[in-house]
N, C-alpha and C positions, 0 to 999 in steps of 0.2 A: 710405602712412601705416601705422604699426604701433602696436599697443596695448601699454601697460606689462604686464609679466609677471603682476603680481597680478590685473589685470583679466581676463586670459586664463584664469588658474587658477580664479578665481571663476566665470567663465562656464562653464567645463567642469564644475565641481562642480554648478552649478545644472542643467545639462543632464542629468547623471547622476542627480541626485535626482528630477528631473521624470520621467525615463524609468522609474525604479524605481516611482514612485507610479502612473504610468499603467499599467504592467504589473501591479502589485499590485491595482489597482481594476478594470481592464478585461480583464485576462488570463484565461485559462481556469481554471476551478475544478479543483483537484486533489483526489484522494481523501485523506481524513484517516485516519491509522492509528488503529485502535481496539484495545481490550484485551479478551480473552476468557480463559476457563479451558480448559486442555488436558484433553480427555476421554481421548484415546488417540493414540499415535503408533507407526507401524510403520516402523522404520528401513530395512528391506530395500526397501520400495516408496515411502518418504517420504510415506505416507498419514497425514494429520493430521486429527483431529477436535476441534472447539472448541465450547464452549457459553457462554451468558451473554447479557446484554442486548445486547451489541455484535453478535451474530450474528442476532438475531431478525428483522431487516429484510433480510437477504441472500436472494437469489433461490434459492440451493441448499440452504437450511436444511430439514431433514426435519421430520416431524410431532412429533418429540421435542424440537425446538429445538436440534438439533445440526447444525453445518456441517462437512462433511468435504471434503477436497480434497488435492491434491498440494502438499507444501511445497517451495517453491523458495528456496534459501538459499545463502549463500556458504560456501566451504570453511572449516572450523574453527568454524562457528556452534555455539552451545550446543544440544545435542540436547534437545528438549522431553520432559518426563515428565508423567504424569497429575497434575493439580493445579497445574501451573505456570501463571503468568500469561503470556500470549502477546500481543504487540502485532502486529497484522497488517493487511494490505490484501488483499481478495479480488478475483480477476478471473475472471469466467465466460468459458469458451471453448467453441467448437463446431467440429466438423469438418463439412465439406460433403460428405456422402454422402447422396444422394437416397433410397436404399433404407433406410438406418438411420442417421439423424443421431446423433452422439454428443456429449453435453454433459459438460463437466467444469469443475471449479473449481481454480484455482491460488491457493495462499495464499503471500503474500510476508510475511515477518516474522521476529521474533526473540523469544526468551524474555526477559521483563522481570525484571531482578535487583533 
């Protein structure tokens, strides 16, 4: 027995929508990009520092409320300048050296135009 084509297409659409909804509700939470202000950027080392409300709850923020890290970006990305708005996601990393563990922050993001 075979089903008419419209019934098969409708059934497939329902399955896709149901899968999307289940994934959106029960799936893993993803980090939301936030926006901060560029304090400084060193192009040679890709060392970027940000400040603002968005950085205050980050683990690596210093006592002045500034978050610094290495900027990871795509080729041709707009180079940040002091005062630019910067949308970012921060990832804290650590190396496993028992004698002297090293912690660092990687900043993924782009200048907001």
